[in-house]
C-alpha positions as CSV (number, residue, x, y, z in Angstrom):
1,M,53.4,-14.5,231.3
2,K,53.8,-11.6,228.9
3,K,50.5,-10.1,227.7
4,T,50.5,-8.4,224.3
5,L,48.0,-6.2,222.5
6,S,45.9,-7.9,219.9
7,T,46.0,-6.7,216.3
8,T,42.4,-5.6,216.7
9,T,43.4,-3.4,219.7
10,I,46.4,-1.9,217.9
11,V,44.2,-1.0,214.9
12,A,41.6,0.4,217.3
13,I,44.3,2.6,218.9
14,G,45.4,4.0,215.6
15,I,41.9,4.6,214.3
16,G,40.8,5.9,217.7
17,A,43.7,8.4,217.9
18,A,42.9,9.7,214.4
19,V,39.2,10.1,215.1
20,F,40.1,11.8,218.5
21,T,42.4,14.2,216.6
22,I,39.7,15.1,214.0
23,L,36.9,15.4,216.5
24,G,39.2,17.6,218.7
25,R,39.8,20.0,215.9
26,F,36.5,20.1,214.1
27,A,33.8,19.2,216.8
28,S,34.9,21.4,219.7
29,I,32.6,24.1,221.0
30,P,34.2,27.1,222.8
31,T,33.0,27.7,226.3
32,G,34.0,31.3,226.5
33,V,36.8,30.5,228.9
34,L,40.3,30.8,227.3
35,N,41.4,27.5,225.7
36,S,38.5,25.6,227.2
37,N,36.1,23.8,224.9
38,I,33.2,21.4,225.1
39,E,34.8,18.3,223.6
40,V,32.8,15.4,222.0
41,T,36.2,13.7,221.7
42,Y,35.8,12.3,225.3
43,A,32.4,10.7,224.5
44,F,34.2,8.9,221.6
45,L,37.2,8.1,223.8
46,A,34.7,6.6,226.4
47,L,33.3,4.3,223.7
48,M,36.7,3.1,222.5
49,A,38.1,2.7,226.1
50,V,35.1,0.7,227.3
51,L,35.3,-1.5,224.1
52,F,39.1,-2.1,224.1
53,G,40.2,-1.5,227.7
54,P,42.4,0.8,229.7
55,V,45.6,0.5,227.7
56,A,43.8,1.3,224.4
57,G,41.9,4.1,226.2
58,G,45.1,5.6,227.5
59,L,47.0,5.4,224.3
60,I,44.1,6.8,222.2
61,G,43.9,9.8,224.6
62,L,47.6,10.3,224.6
63,I,48.3,9.9,220.9
64,G,45.1,11.6,219.7
65,H,45.6,14.7,222.0
66,A,49.3,15.0,221.2
67,I,48.7,14.8,217.4
68,K,45.8,17.3,217.7
69,D,48.0,19.8,219.6
70,A,51.0,19.4,217.3
71,L,49.0,19.7,214.0
72,F,46.5,22.4,214.9
73,F,48.2,24.4,217.7
74,G,51.9,24.2,216.7
75,G,53.0,22.6,220.0
76,I,52.0,20.0,222.5
77,W,50.5,21.0,225.8
78,W,51.8,18.0,227.8
79,S,49.8,18.5,231.0
80,W,46.5,18.2,229.1
81,V,47.8,15.3,227.0
82,V,48.7,13.4,230.1
83,V,45.1,14.1,231.5
84,S,43.6,12.8,228.2
85,A,45.6,9.6,228.7
86,F,44.6,9.3,232.4
87,V,40.9,9.8,231.5
88,G,41.2,7.2,228.8
89,V,42.7,4.7,231.2
90,V,40.0,5.2,233.8
91,F,37.2,5.0,231.2
92,G,38.9,1.7,230.1
93,L,38.8,0.4,233.7
94,A,35.0,0.6,233.4
95,S,35.3,-2.2,230.8
96,K,36.0,-4.6,233.7
97,R,32.4,-4.0,234.9
98,I,30.6,-3.3,231.6
99,N,30.6,-5.9,228.9
100,L,29.2,-4.0,225.8
101,Q,29.7,-7.2,223.7
102,S,27.0,-8.9,225.7
103,G,24.5,-6.4,224.5
104,V,23.5,-5.3,228.0
105,F,23.8,-1.7,228.9
106,G,21.0,-1.0,231.4
107,K,20.6,1.2,234.4
108,K,23.3,-0.5,236.4
109,E,25.9,-0.2,233.6
110,I,24.9,3.4,232.9
111,I,25.4,4.3,236.5
112,T,28.7,2.4,236.7
113,F,30.0,4.0,233.5
114,N,29.0,7.5,234.8
115,V,30.6,7.0,238.2
116,Y,33.9,6.1,236.4
117,Q,33.7,9.0,234.0
118,I,32.9,11.5,236.7
119,I,35.8,10.4,238.8
120,A,38.2,10.3,235.8
121,Q,37.3,13.8,234.6
122,G,36.9,15.3,238.1
123,L,40.4,14.1,239.1
124,G,41.9,14.7,235.7
125,W,40.6,18.1,234.7
126,V,39.9,19.7,238.1
127,L,43.0,18.5,239.9
128,L,45.7,16.9,237.7
129,A,45.6,19.3,234.7
130,P,45.9,22.5,236.8
131,V,48.6,21.1,239.0
132,L,50.6,19.9,236.0
133,D,50.1,23.3,234.3
134,I,51.5,25.0,237.4
135,L,54.5,22.6,237.7
136,I,55.4,22.3,234.0
137,Y,54.4,25.7,232.6
138,A,54.4,28.0,235.7
139,E,50.8,29.0,234.8
140,P,48.9,31.1,237.4
141,A,46.9,28.9,239.7
142,N,43.6,30.9,239.5
143,K,43.6,30.7,235.7
144,V,44.3,27.0,235.4
145,F,42.0,25.9,238.2
146,F,39.2,28.0,236.6
147,Q,39.9,26.3,233.2
148,G,40.1,22.9,234.8
149,I,36.7,23.3,236.6
150,T,35.1,24.6,233.3
151,I,36.5,21.8,231.2
152,G,35.7,19.2,233.9
153,I,32.1,20.2,234.1
154,A,31.7,20.5,230.4
155,N,33.3,17.1,229.7
156,I,31.3,15.3,232.5
157,I,28.0,16.6,231.1
158,T,29.1,15.8,227.5
159,V,30.2,12.3,228.3
160,A,27.2,11.7,230.5
161,I,24.9,12.5,227.6
162,L,26.8,11.6,224.4
163,G,29.1,8.9,225.8
164,T,26.1,7.2,227.4
165,L,24.2,7.4,224.1
166,L,27.1,6.0,222.2
167,L,27.6,3.1,224.6
168,L,23.8,2.4,224.6
169,T,23.6,2.5,220.8
170,Y,26.6,0.1,220.5
171,A,25.2,-2.3,223.0
172,K,21.9,-2.4,221.0
173,T,23.9,-3.7,218.0
174,R,25.1,-6.8,220.0
175,T,23.0,-9.9,220.3
176,K,22.1,-10.6,223.9
177,K,23.1,-14.1,225.2
178,G,20.1,-16.4,225.1
179,S,18.0,-14.0,223.0
180,L,17.9,-16.3,219.9
181,D,15.2,-18.9,219.7
182,L,15.6,-22.2,217.8
183,E,13.2,-22.3,214.9
184,S,11.6,-25.7,214.2
């Protein structure tokens, strides 16, 4: 049976990629390490991926990062674009265990979300990005692993704080099942 993306998910991917691009350009804070920023984009990506799933998360990361690089830096750094897609997919996998639409985002869901995001960003930025930089661009290993560790730590902390707050805030806008009383 062929599974297709809903219109809502397709629209979310387009809007998500646009917001990712804008946040990546205008809401990045330099770390002091060459080409390494504290990125609020990944907190937003976490929200979108948990809401719309791994396909949407991956496409938002891929498209948003590629557009950002092309528009603002004159070329696409594919190794990091691939990692943004990977991170979005893994964030989206958390949606299988976290149902924000239910209005529940307590300690268990916060821990689950943060385990997923730490694994995604640890593997993505500390391992995958540097290895791809070496294989694709012949970058020096010491440089790219230092960048990857810096970005990984910065993104883990940013998403742990801002991503968790975004998910918590969104969950509070949803009505919990069984929370409405019948008025007589």
